[in-house]
C-alpha positions as CSV (number, residue, x, y, z in Angstrom):
1,M,0.0,0.0,0.0
2,L,1.3,3.4,-1.0
3,R,1.9,5.7,2.0
4,I,1.5,9.5,1.5
5,A,2.1,12.4,3.9
6,V,-0.4,15.3,3.8
7,P,-0.2,18.6,5.8
8,N,-2.4,18.2,8.9
9,K,-3.7,21.8,9.2
10,G,-4.1,25.2,7.7
11,A,-4.7,26.4,4.2
12,L,-2.1,24.0,2.8
13,S,-3.9,21.0,4.3
14,E,-7.3,22.1,3.0
15,A,-6.0,22.7,-0.5
16,A,-4.0,19.4,-0.6
17,S,-7.0,17.3,0.6
18,A,-9.3,19.1,-1.9
19,M,-6.9,18.2,-4.8
20,L,-6.7,14.6,-3.7
21,I,-10.4,14.3,-3.5
22,E,-10.7,15.7,-7.0
23,A,-8.1,13.1,-8.0
24,G,-10.4,10.3,-6.7
25,Y,-8.8,9.6,-3.3
26,R,-10.7,9.3,-0.1
27,Q,-9.6,11.7,2.7
28,R,-10.0,11.7,6.5
29,R,-13.5,12.3,7.8
30,A,-12.5,14.7,10.6
31,A,-9.7,17.2,11.1
32,R,-8.5,15.4,14.2
33,D,-7.9,12.1,12.3
34,L,-4.2,11.4,11.9
35,T,-4.6,8.7,9.2
36,A,-7.0,7.7,6.5
37,T,-7.0,4.6,4.4
38,D,-8.3,4.4,0.8
39,E,-8.5,0.6,0.3
40,P,-9.9,0.7,-3.3
41,N,-6.9,2.8,-4.5
42,G,-4.4,1.1,-2.2
43,V,-3.3,4.3,-0.5
44,Q,-2.8,5.3,3.2
45,F,-2.6,8.9,4.1
46,F,-0.8,10.3,7.1
47,Y,-1.5,13.9,8.3
48,L,1.6,15.5,9.6
49,R,3.1,18.9,10.3
50,P,4.2,20.4,7.0
51,R,7.7,21.0,8.3
52,D,8.1,17.3,9.2
53,I,6.9,15.8,5.9
54,A,10.2,16.0,4.0
55,T,12.0,14.3,6.9
56,Y,9.6,11.4,7.0
57,V,9.7,10.9,3.2
58,A,13.6,11.1,3.1
59,S,13.8,8.4,5.8
60,G,11.8,6.0,3.7
61,D,9.0,5.6,6.3
62,L,6.6,7.2,3.8
63,D,6.7,6.9,0.0
64,L,5.5,10.4,-1.0
65,G,4.5,13.7,0.6
66,I,2.8,17.0,-0.1
67,T,4.6,20.0,1.3
68,G,6.0,23.4,0.3
69,R,9.1,23.7,-1.9
70,D,10.4,26.1,0.7
71,L,9.9,23.6,3.5
72,L,11.7,20.9,1.4
73,V,14.7,23.1,0.8
74,D,14.7,24.3,4.4
75,S,14.8,20.8,5.7
76,R,17.8,19.8,3.6
77,A,16.3,16.3,3.6
78,D,17.3,13.7,1.1
79,A,14.0,14.1,-0.9
80,A,13.2,15.5,-4.3
81,E,10.4,17.3,-6.0
82,V,8.2,15.2,-8.3
83,M,5.8,17.8,-9.5
84,G,4.3,21.2,-8.6
85,L,0.7,21.3,-7.5
86,G,-0.3,24.8,-8.4
87,F,-1.4,26.1,-4.9
88,G,0.2,27.5,-1.8
89,G,2.4,30.0,-3.7
90,S,4.9,32.3,-2.0
91,T,8.0,34.4,-2.8
92,F,11.0,34.8,-0.5
93,R,13.0,38.1,-0.7
94,Y,15.8,39.9,1.1
95,A,15.1,43.2,2.8
96,A,17.2,45.7,4.7
97,A,17.4,49.3,5.7
98,P,17.7,51.7,2.7
99,G,21.3,51.9,1.5
100,T,22.4,48.7,3.2
101,A,22.4,46.4,0.2
102,A,21.3,46.3,-3.5
103,A,22.1,42.7,-4.3
104,V,22.8,39.4,-2.5
105,S,26.6,40.0,-2.9
106,D,26.3,43.0,-0.6
107,L,25.4,40.6,2.2
108,Q,29.0,39.4,2.5
109,G,29.9,39.2,6.2
110,K,26.5,40.5,7.4
111,R,23.8,39.0,9.7
112,I,20.6,37.8,8.1
113,A,17.5,37.0,10.2
114,T,15.0,34.5,8.9
115,S,12.7,31.7,9.9
116,F,13.9,29.6,6.9
117,T,17.6,29.1,7.7
118,G,18.0,26.3,5.2
119,V,16.5,28.3,2.3
120,V,18.7,31.3,3.0
121,A,21.8,29.2,3.6
122,A,21.3,27.4,0.3
123,N,20.8,30.7,-1.5
124,L,23.9,32.3,0.0
125,E,26.0,29.2,-0.8
126,A,24.8,29.2,-4.4
127,S,25.7,32.9,-4.6
128,G,29.1,32.4,-3.1
129,V,28.3,34.7,-0.2
130,T,29.5,34.1,3.4
131,A,27.2,35.5,6.0
132,T,25.7,34.7,9.4
133,V,22.2,33.3,9.3
134,V,20.2,34.2,12.5
135,H,17.3,31.9,13.1
136,L,14.1,33.5,14.5
137,D,10.7,31.9,14.9
138,G,7.8,33.9,13.5
139,A,8.0,37.5,12.2
140,V,11.5,38.8,11.5
141,E,10.6,42.4,10.5
142,N,11.9,43.9,13.7
143,A,15.2,42.1,13.7
144,V,17.1,45.0,12.0
145,G,15.6,47.7,14.2
146,L,16.4,45.7,17.4
147,G,20.0,45.2,16.2
148,V,19.8,41.4,15.9
149,A,20.5,41.4,12.1
150,D,21.6,43.6,9.2
151,A,19.0,42.2,6.9
152,V,16.1,39.8,6.8
153,A,14.8,37.1,4.5
154,D,11.1,36.4,4.5
155,V,8.0,35.6,2.6
156,V,6.8,38.7,0.7
157,S,3.4,39.4,-0.7
158,T,3.0,43.2,-1.1
159,G,6.0,44.2,1.1
160,A,3.9,46.5,3.2
161,T,4.9,44.9,6.5
162,L,8.6,45.3,5.6
163,R,8.1,48.9,4.6
164,Q,6.4,49.6,7.9
165,A,9.5,48.3,9.7
166,G,11.7,50.7,7.7
167,L,13.0,48.0,5.3
168,E,13.2,47.8,1.5
169,I,13.3,44.7,-0.7
170,F,16.4,44.3,-2.8
171,G,17.9,41.8,-5.2
172,E,16.3,38.9,-7.0
173,P,13.8,36.6,-5.3
174,I,15.5,34.0,-3.1
175,M,12.9,31.4,-4.1
176,T,9.4,31.1,-5.6
177,S,7.6,28.4,-3.7
178,E,4.4,26.4,-4.1
179,A,3.0,23.1,-2.8
180,I,4.8,20.1,-4.3
181,L,4.7,16.4,-4.4
182,I,8.0,14.9,-3.1
183,A,9.6,11.5,-3.0
184,R,12.8,10.2,-1.5
185,D,15.8,10.5,-3.8
186,G,15.9,7.2,-5.7
187,G,12.9,6.0,-3.8
188,A,9.2,5.6,-4.7
189,G,8.2,4.4,-8.1
190,G,5.9,1.9,-9.7
191,A,2.3,1.8,-11.0
192,A,0.7,3.2,-7.9
193,V,3.0,6.3,-8.0
194,D,2.5,6.7,-11.7
195,N,-1.3,6.6,-11.3
196,L,-1.2,9.2,-8.6
197,V,1.0,11.5,-10.7
198,R,-1.3,11.1,-13.7
199,R,-4.4,11.8,-11.6
200,L,-2.9,15.0,-10.1
201,Q,-1.8,16.1,-13.5
202,G,-5.3,15.5,-14.7
203,V,-6.6,17.7,-11.9
204,L,-4.2,20.5,-12.8
205,V,-5.3,20.4,-16.4
206,A,-9.0,20.3,-15.5
207,R,-8.5,23.4,-13.3
208,R,-6.8,25.3,-16.1
209,Y,-9.1,24.4,-19.0
210,V,-12.8,24.2,-19.8
211,M,-14.6,22.4,-22.7
212,L,-15.8,24.9,-25.2
213,A,-18.5,23.8,-27.8
214,Y,-19.9,25.9,-30.6
215,D,-21.4,25.8,-34.1
216,V,-19.8,27.7,-36.9
217,H,-20.2,28.0,-40.7
218,A,-17.8,25.7,-42.5
219,E,-16.2,28.6,-44.4
220,D,-15.3,30.2,-41.1
221,L,-13.9,27.0,-39.5
222,E,-10.2,27.7,-40.1
223,R,-10.4,31.0,-38.4
224,A,-12.5,29.6,-35.6
225,C,-10.0,26.8,-35.0
226,A,-7.2,29.3,-34.8
227,L,-9.0,30.8,-31.8
228,T,-9.6,27.4,-30.2
229,P,-6.7,25.1,-31.2
230,G,-7.3,22.8,-28.1
231,I,-4.6,20.6,-26.5
232,E,-3.9,18.6,-29.6
233,S,-6.7,19.7,-32.0
234,P,-10.4,20.4,-31.8
235,T,-13.1,17.8,-32.5
236,I,-15.2,18.7,-35.5
237,S,-18.5,17.1,-36.5
238,P,-20.9,17.9,-39.3
239,L,-24.3,19.3,-38.5
240,Q,-27.6,18.5,-40.1
241,R,-27.8,22.1,-41.1
242,E,-26.0,22.3,-44.4
243,G,-22.7,24.2,-44.4
244,W,-22.3,24.2,-40.6
245,V,-20.1,22.2,-38.3
246,A,-19.9,21.6,-34.5
247,V,-16.6,22.2,-32.8
248,E,-15.4,21.1,-29.3
249,S,-12.1,22.2,-27.9
250,M,-10.3,22.4,-24.5
251,T,-9.8,26.1,-23.9
252,P,-7.8,28.0,-21.2
253,R,-10.3,29.0,-18.5
254,G,-8.7,32.4,-18.0
255,E,-9.2,33.4,-21.7
256,I,-12.7,31.9,-22.2
257,H,-14.8,35.1,-22.3
258,R,-12.5,36.9,-24.7
259,I,-12.5,33.8,-27.0
260,M,-16.3,33.5,-26.8
261,D,-16.6,37.2,-27.8
262,D,-14.3,36.6,-30.8
263,L,-16.2,33.5,-31.9
264,Y,-19.5,35.3,-31.7
265,A,-18.1,38.2,-33.8
266,L,-16.9,35.6,-36.3
267,G,-20.4,34.2,-36.6
268,A,-20.3,31.2,-34.3
269,R,-23.5,30.4,-32.4
270,G,-24.6,28.0,-29.7
271,I,-21.4,28.7,-27.7
272,L,-21.4,26.6,-24.6
273,V,-18.8,26.2,-21.8
274,T,-18.7,23.2,-19.4
275,D,-16.3,22.4,-16.6
276,I,-13.8,19.5,-16.9
277,H,-13.9,17.4,-13.7
278,A,-11.3,14.9,-14.7
279,C,-9.1,14.2,-17.6
280,R,-6.0,12.3,-18.9
281,I,-3.9,14.1,-21.5
């Protein structure tokens, strides 16, 4: 039976469980449950602290895990990313008092406060910079003002909190993170893992695309297909009405209204959009 670690609480947990349900896997009935077994699919889920998941997977006690890319790098565990899952996004940046630094190279010999020491240490090492990484739990914005550090490294959304602390963001992002599926280096494989990956990939595609169907005059078909090329190619069927055809095409969800407007202007009619709940591409 395949053993998979899932975050046990918070937004990451809810999003991971929702994606697994969309992929056809049973999840725990109550938030207090620590395990759930999906007998038909041959999978057992373990609900763990997100920071611990990479360690369990790297040890071989669990086959796969869902955690953040930042948490995997921070753990320095012997595990590898299998695929990104498209949720839980975040960006890590450096910040310091104005005039302190303009690039990561300016941090040479300085003190950097962060809650993600592994992430920062890896970035400094890759940049050839030697600096002291100061570990702090929780918010790090006040570290510079209190004299604990010369700069900070933290998750940044708008940067408003950092600016309120008198800091400005500089340099390139340290890391762009999201929820990922991980496995032990050289570890999990086989049909069950391949099926899980295909299912999750199917969920990602279903979330990004909708099925667009419409009728169009045959003489306008080439221009219509240019608007709706689909994944491989659209499906085209003749209609009883002479000179007309029906078209079906997977279309990016974020562009659907613009494409519908363009199709209508072209002369297409009966334009319908339906959600895709599952697929294999």
